[in-house]
N, C-alpha and C positions, 0 to 999 in steps of 0.2 A: 591537884584536882583530879589527875588522872587515874588514881585509884578509885574514886567514885564515879567516873564516866563508864557507862555501861548502856547497851541497849536492852530494854527490858521487851520480853515477849508477852509477858502479861502483868496485872498488877491486880489488886484485890477488890470484890464488887463494893466495899466501903469505899474505897478511893473513886470508883467510877461514879458513884452517887453524887459526889461533890464537885465533878470536874467533867467537860464536855469531852467526847471522843471524836477524833478526826481520822479520815482514812489516809493510808499511805504509811510508810515505815518512820513511825514516832520513835526517836531517842529520847528517853526522860531520864534526868537525873534528880533523885530525891536528896539533894544536898547542895549546899552553896559555899557563901564567903561573906565575911564581914570586912570593911576598911573604913578608916576613918574613927571618930569618937574617942580617939587618944592622943595624946601630944606626940609631935614628931613628924616626920616625913615617912611615909610608906606607900606600896603600891603594890596591885594585885594583878599579874599576867594571866589572863583568862584564855585558857586552851579549852574552847568550847567541845570540839569533837575529839580531843585526846591525838590530834594527827598534825604534825607539820609545825608546832609551836602555837604559840598565843595568838587569838583572833583580835584581841584588843587590851587595853590597859587601863585600869581604874586607879588615879592615883589621888593620895591626900596629903596635903602639907596643913598641918594644924601648929601654928606657931603663934607669938603673941602679936606679931606684926602682919602675917599673912596666914589666912586659913579659907583654904578651898578644897574642893574635890573636882577633879577633871576627868573625863573621860576621852581618852586621848590616845594616838599611835594605833588605830585600827588598821589592820592589814588591808591588802587591795580587796575591795568589794564587801568589805565590812560595813555596817550601819546600823544606827539605833533608829528607831519610829520616832521622828518628831512632828510637831505643829508647824503653823505657817512661819512661827517665828525662830525655828530652828531649836525650840525647846524640847527635853526630854517628855514624851507624853506618856500619860498614865492611861492604861487601857481598860476597860471592864472585861469581865469574863465573857467570852464567846465572840470577841472583837476578831475582825480578820487580818491576818498579817500576811501580806505578799505583794506582788510587783505594783499594785496600785499605791501603796503607802509612800509617805515620803521620808527619806532616810538621810542621818548625817553621820558622818565618820567621826568626828572629834567634837565634843562639847565641853568648851572649857568653862571653868568656873560655875559647873553644875550646882554647886552649894558654896557660897561665898558670904564671909564674916561681914561684908561692905553692902551684902544686898538688902533692900528695904521693900523689894517687890512682894516676897511672899515668906517673911521671916528670914531665913537663910537660904531658902530654895530658889536662889537666883535663875535658874534655868530649866526648872521641872515645873511642867504643866500639869495641874489637876490632882497633885499630892497632897497629902494630909499628914503633918509629922506623926509618925508611929503607926499608920496604917498601910499595911501592905496593899500593892496595885501591881498591876501586869505592865511590863513594857515588852516591845517588840523589838527585833533585830534581824538582820540578815547576815550572812558570810559565805566564802566560797569554801566548798569542801570537797577536796578531791575532784576539783573542776566543774563542781556544780554549784550554782547559788542556791543557797537553801535559807528557809524561813523559821524563825523561832520565837519563843517568849521566855520571859522569865518573871519569878515573882519578887518584886522589889519594895523594901521598907526603907524609908527616908526618915531618919529621927532627928530632930533638933535636941541635943544634948544640953545645951546652953539657950537661952531665949534672948532676944534682942533687948537691951544694948550689950549684954554680956557677949562674949565671942572668943573664949579661951578654948573651947572645944565644941564648934557648933554643930556638926552634923556626923551622923553614921549612916553608912550605906551598907545594905545587907541584902544580897540575893540569897532566898532559901531553897528554891529549886527551878529548873529550867528544861526546856525541850526543843527540839526543832525536828523538822520531817526531811530525811536524808533524800527525799525523791525530788525535792524542788518545788514541789506544790505549795499553795497557800497553807497556814496552820491558824487554827483558831486559839486566841489567849486561854490558856489553860488545858488545853488538849493533852491527853496522855494516851499509851497505847491501848489498844482494845485486849481486854483480858483473855487468854486462851481458855482459861477456865469456863468462862461464860459461853465461848463459841462450842466447847466441848460438852458442856451442858445442854445447850440448845440441840447439839447432834443426837445425844443421848435420848432426849425428848422426842425427836423427830423418830428415832429408831422405836422407842417404846409405842408412839402412836401407830407406827406402821404395824408393829406385832399386835397390837389391840385390834387394827381392823382385819388382820389376817385371822385372828381367833374368832372374830364376829362372824366372818364370811365362812368359817368352818361349821 
């Protein structure tokens, strides 16, 4: 993941049109990872900021007798935004993620073949299979607690009562604000091109006024 992680100083105006913009130094990664959805045991160690190792681990065990996805082994200060029952919470675009949210470091059996609560999505609140939703998180980055969002799709590969390959966990993009302020779900860096364009427009308007005065 380190090769994908970078701080973007700009983005396209097209992307800006479909995502809100927050103030601060937003680090945005337009790439992600997928785990689960195939037989066997596998895990992904997620190094969000590319510094000091993984902040958390997503673990999938897909076997005949045990089928689950765990969010576990978060580093000190790491946490997922959860509801009152400590279930991973689906957030809408623009939802605030900051100190006022509830966080949980480990969410065991996020998806489980033994669950009948919401298909196989045992501890996922507000998710619909195959539909992207935002999730929130926090972690310590070089001594600062920072807040971020990720776009997550949980997809039931099998449907109850089948449970050979129950769920796929896929993060497609994510961002965090390295200043430690709250961030809104879906926020991306403000495009430098737009700022430059506004500056040029201002210069043009000033020049036009000078011409009129002459």
